[in-house]
BAVEX-645685 format. One line per 8 residues: their letters; for each residue x, y, z of C-alpha. Coordinates in steps of 0.2 Angstrom, whole numbers. Each point is the difference from the previous one (the first is absolute). Example, Ala and Ser with C-alpha at 12.3 -4.5 7.8 and 13.67 -1.06 7.14 Angstrom:
2
as) 62:-22:39; 6:17:-3
END
This chain:
503
mrsqvagw) -83:109:68; 9:-15:-8; 3:-1:-19; -8:-15:-9; 9:-10:-13; -10:-14:-9; -11:-4:16; 15:1:12
svtdivgw) 5:14:10; 18:6:0; 1:-4:19; -5:-18:-5; 14:-1:-13; 14:8:9; -6:-5:17; 1:17:10
pdwrvala) -3:0:14; -6:-17:4; 11:-10:-12; 16:8:4; 16:-8:-6; 6:-4:17; 14:-12:5; -4:-15:10
epadrraa) 18:-2:3; 12:15:-1; 17:0:-8; 15:-7:10; 19:-3:-2; -3:-17:-8; -12:8:-14; 13:14:-3
iialaggv) 14:-13:-2; -11:-10:-12; -4:15:-10; 18:5:-2; 5:-18:-4; -14:0:-14; 7:16:-6; 18:-7:-2
afdvgvrs) -7:-16:-8; -10:11:-12; 16:9:-5; 9:-17:-2; -14:-7:-11; -2:15:-11; 19:2:-3; 2:-18:-3
gvasvggc) -14:-1:-12; -18:-6:5; 2:-17:-9; 15:-5:11; 5:-7:17; -1:18:6; -18:2:-6; -5:-16:9
laalvaav) 9:5:16; -9:17:0; -17:-9:-2; 4:-13:14; 6:14:12; -16:9:-2; -11:-16:2; 10:-7:15
glqasgrv) 3:17:8; -19:3:0; -3:-17:8; 14:3:12; -6:17:5; -13:-8:12; -14:9:-9; -7:-15:-10
htaasrtc) -14:-9:9; -11:-9:-13; 2:-15:-10; -5:10:-16; 14:12:2; 13:-14:3; -7:-9:-16; 2:16:-10
laaaavis) 18:2:6; 4:-18:-4; -7:2:-17; 11:16:-3; 15:-10:6; -4:-14:-12; -1:12:-15; 16:9:5
lflplrms) 10:-17:-2; -3:1:-19; 9:17:-1; 17:-7:-2; -6:-14:-12; -9:10:-13; 4:15:-12; -16:1:-10
pwlvpadv) -6:18:-3; -18:-7:2; 3:-11:16; 12:11:10; -12:16:1; -15:-12:4; 10:-8:14; 5:17:7
laiaglll) -18:6:0; -6:-16:8; 13:1:14; -5:19:3; -18:-4:0; 2:-15:12; 10:10:12; -13:14:0
lgamlard) -14:-13:2; 10:-8:14; 1:17:9; -18:3:-3; -5:-16:8; 13:0:14; -12:3:15; -17:-6:-7
grltdlsl) -8:-8:-15; -1:-16:-9; 3:-4:-18; -17:-8:-1; -8:16:4; 10:12:-10; -13:10:-9; 3:14:-13
allasrav) -7:12:13; 12:-5:13; 14:1:-12; -5:18:-5; -1:6:18; 17:-7:4; 8:7:-16; -6:17:6
lavihaar) 9:-4:17; 15:-6:-9; 2:17:-9; -2:9:17; 13:-11:9; 12:2:-14; -1:19:1; 4:-2:19
aagflvdp) 15:-12:-2; 13:13:4; -8:4:16; -2:-18:5; 19:-3:-4; 6:14:12; -13:-3:13; 10:-11:11
arrwlarg) 14:13:0; -12:14:4; -8:-9:14; 18:-3:7; 4:18:-1; -16:5:8; 1:-12:15; 2:7:18
dreerfen) 14:13:2; 4:-1:-19; -16:10:-4; 9:17:2; 14:-6:-12; -13:-6:-13; -8:17:1; 16:9:-2
lakvgrga) 4:-11:-15; -17:5:-8; 4:18:3; 17:-2:-9; -9:-9:-14; -13:14:-2; 13:13:0; 11:-9:-13
alavplva) -15:-2:-11; -3:19:0; 18:5:-1; 6:-11:-14; -11:7:-14; 4:17:5; 19:-2:1; 0:-9:-17
vlvalfvs) -9:14:-8; 12:13:7; 15:-10:-4; -6:-1:-18; -1:18:-1; 17:3:7; 8:-12:-12; -8:8:-15
adavfasm) 5:18:7; 19:-4:5; 12:-11:-10; 12:-1:15; -13:-5:12; -6:-13:-13; 18:-7:-2; 1:-3:19
lrvhisvp) -16:-11:0; 7:-11:-14; 2:-16:10; 2:-16:-10; -9:-14:9; 0:-17:-8; -14:-11:4; 1:-17:-8
gnavahlm) -16:-3:-11; -1:-18:6; -2:6:18; -14:12:-4; -9:-14:-10; 2:-12:14; -6:12:13; -16:5:-11
ltvigalg) -4:-18:-3; 2:-5:18; -11:14:5; -14:-5:-12; 1:-18:5; 0:5:19; -15:11:-3; -9:-14:-10
magvlrla) 3:-13:14; -5:13:13; -17:3:-9; -3:-19:-1; 4:-2:19; -11:14:4; -14:-7:-10; 2:-17:9
saspsrpl) 0:10:17; -17:8:-4; -15:-3:10; -13:-12:-8; -11:9:-12; -17:-2:-7; -5:-1:-19; -8:14:-9
pptgwklg) -19:1:5; -13:-5:-12; -8:14:-10; -18:-6:2; -2:3:-19; -6:-15:-11; -2:-2:-18; -19:-4:-4
vtewtivl) -6:-17:-6; -5:7:-17; 17:9:-3; 11:-15:4; -12:-12:-10; 3:12:-15; 19:0:2; 2:-19:2
gsvaalfa) -13:-4:-13; 9:12:-13; 17:-8:4; -7:-17:-2; -9:4:-16; 16:8:-7; 11:-15:4; -13:-12:-7
afatvqvv) 0:9:-16; 20:0:0; -1:-19:3; -12:-2:-14; 12:9:-12; 14:-10:5; -9:-16:-4; -5:7:-17
aaaggahr) 18:5:-4; 7:-17:5; -13:-8:-12; 5:11:-14; -15:11:0; 10:16:1; 10:-4:-16; -7:15:-10
vletrglt) 2:12:15; 18:-5:2; 4:2:-19; -8:17:0; 12:5:14; 15:-8:-8; 2:-13:13; 3:-19:0
yaayartg) -8:-10:13; 17:-3:8; 4:19:1; -17:3:7; 2:-13:13; 17:7:5; -7:18:4; -8:7:15
yfqllava) 8:-10:14; 3:14:12; -16:8:-4; -9:-16:5; 10:-1:15; -5:17:5; -18:-4:-3; 2:-15:13
vltavvlg) 9:11:13; -13:14:-2; -15:-12:2; 8:-8:15; 2:17:8; -18:5:-4; -7:-16:7; 10:3:16
llsavadr) -6:17:2; -18:-5:-3; 1:-13:13; 4:13:12; -13:13:-4; -15:-9:-8; -16:0:10; -5:-18:3
strrdrrr) -13:1:14; -11:-14:-5; 3:-18:-4; -6:3:-18; 12:14:-3; 14:-11:7; -4:-14:-12; -1:12:-15
ftvltavs) 17:7:5; 8:-17:2; -7:-6:-17; 6:16:-9; 17:0:7; 3:-18:-3; -5:2:-18; 11:15:-1
valtflvl) 15:-9:8; -3:-15:-12; 0:11:-15; 15:10:6; 9:-16:2; -4:-4:-18; 7:16:-6; 16:-4:10
lvalrrls) 1:-17:-9; -2:9:-17; 14:12:5; 11:-15:4; -4:-9:-16; 5:15:-10; 16:2:10; 4:-19:-4
lyedaygw) -3:3:-19; 12:15:1; 13:-11:9; -2:-14:-13; 3:13:-14; 15:10:8; 6:-9:15; 1:4:18
tllrlvak) 5:16:8; 2:4:18; -14:13:-1; -12:-13:-7; 5:-13:13; -3:12:14; -16:6:-8; -6:-18:0
agavwigl) 5:-2:18; -11:16:4; -14:-8:-10; 1:-15:11; -1:10:16; -15:10:-7; -9:-17:-4; 3:-7:17
alvllamr) -5:17:8; -16:-1:-10; -3:-17:7; 2:6:18; -11:15:-4; -14:-11:-6; 2:-10:16; -1:16:10
laglardr) -15:6:-9; -9:-16:2; 1:2:19; 15:-11:5; 6:6:18; -11:15:-2; 4:6:18; 19:1:-4
awftpaag) 10:12:-12; 11:-13:-7; -1:4:-19; 14:14:0; 13:-10:10; -4:-16:-10; 3:9:-17; 16:8:8
alafvilv) 6:-18:5; -3:-6:-18; 11:14:-6; 13:-4:12; 0:-19:-5; 1:5:-19; 15:12:4; 9:-14:9
vlnacnpe) -3:-12:-14; 6:12:-13; 16:3:10; 3:-18:3; -2:-5:-18; 10:13:-8; -12:6:-14; 14:8:-11
alvvrhdl) 9:-17:-1; -17:-8:-5; -2:13:-14; 17:-3:-7; -2:-19:0; -17:1:-8; 6:12:-14; 16:-10:-3
gragggrr) -11:-15:-2; -10:9:-13; 16:4:-9; 5:-18:-1; -17:-4:-8; 2:14:-13; -14:11:7; 0:19:3
ydpaylat) 9:8:15; 10:16:4; 19:-3:3; 3:18:4; -13:-1:14; 9:-15:8; 16:11:1; -9:14:9
lsddavpa) -6:-11:15; 8:2:17; 13:-11:8; -14:-13:5; -1:-5:-18; 19:0:-5; 5:-18:5; -15:-7:-10
svggvadl) 4:11:-15; 18:-6:1; -5:-18:1; -10:1:-16; 8:13:-11; 11:-13:-9; -15:-8:-8; -6:17:-8
pekdrriv) 3:4:-18; 16:10:-2; -8:16:-3; -11:-1:15; 14:-7:11; 11:16:-4; -15:11:5; -1:-9:17
vrglcrpr) 18:-1:3; 3:18:-4; -14:5:13; 6:-12:13; 19:6:-2; -3:18:1; 10:10:13; -8:1:17
lenhapls) 2:9:16; 6:-11:15; -2:2:18; 12:-12:10; -5:6:18; -4:-16:11; -18:6:4; -4:4:-18
wnratsra) 2:-19:-5; -15:-7:-9; -1:-18:-5; -8:3:-17; 14:13:-4; 13:-12:6; -6:-14:-11; -3:11:-15
dhararlc) 18:6:2; 7:-17:-1; -11:-5:-15; 5:16:-9; 19:-3:3; -2:-17:-8; -10:7:-15; 10:16:-3
sastqap) 17:-8:1; -5:-13:-12; -7:13:-12; 16:10:0; 10:-15:-4; -11:-6:-14; 7:4:-17
END
């Protein structure tokens, strides 16, 4: 008897026995070599620093290695691998603590998606159900990465007259596995019982710590690469089956109607507040209109995201068996999307007021970029709910493509330098800004800071110079080179040498 989970059987989710994680293409020597090369590249990337030539090299080895393995057979997979390679090129160019982690996550996600789609699938038919099923497979294949890595050697040992040798090696391994723990316990007892025996066992073996670290990182990287290669070698899978459960018309009408009514009330309040009708309420709360307008940005952003998720889920489970139901669903979702877009505009307006008062920060700039992505995704969602290309699962990859484009644009325009130039411009106009914040930004911002620090008031200039000229750890290894760090070092050298020579 099969257990049931939310309308799906465990057999359906895990796939036993009909959806077994079988390999359409077994491991070979080329796959093992690529996995080992990926492990070495991972070690180089981590030891050199992710935001470096070494980090870029590690990502490129993974992307090119997966393509060179002969296991990639679809245009969708090649597109994902090419996109990962494009993002990896920014690793030696940027040092921002906001951009670099986002780049690494994007590279890892694109490599994993490329492996998922290596044998079948198209980006225009990438539904959430298909992604969920292949995510389950990815976990299983990752758990079997070690076996995949050693499988070519195992088959070689077991071939022909080597079968007996392999069996003998297996016996030796089993015997060692039983003997080692027993001997270790006995030795510990003898050492504690006899000091002379203990002194005989004191053998000083020096193992360089770097060698151990290199070995561990190489093994981790090789196992990760082997897991990706194994996933790319898997037999084509099917998405999770439909549950057969639908949300009734009355239920989803109440949900959508409630959301639309609440958002309409919020929009009305915003109009009243903008017209000055909320003056008494704000005075009671001790808020000026400017302070009121600058609050709640992230809460409103969360409202937009939550509403988009709910609309997406309803589109998957809402019962729309008749034309009248479909028309009602389309109208209510269109109203909800439009009002959600209005909430997003209110959030952006509040953020703009906050920036006008206090200047830019990297968090505010990245949050604004996130809001732009949410807005564009809402437009795509509205098009999807309206029935555009209803027979294709295009929304998820389209939203992902938008995120990729925004990430590339952020990397290309160097947002930290934009923040510095904007805030230095405010300083020149006598407006409020935070000089201490400018000194805490990464190497991406240093050339812009050094270029404008001379125009700051003396007190603020000292704060920025002190922050920029503080001692730093340097790594001069060739693969640790980063363009942003190199430019920042040259700019600091000019600024700090001039500062020390000043009276």
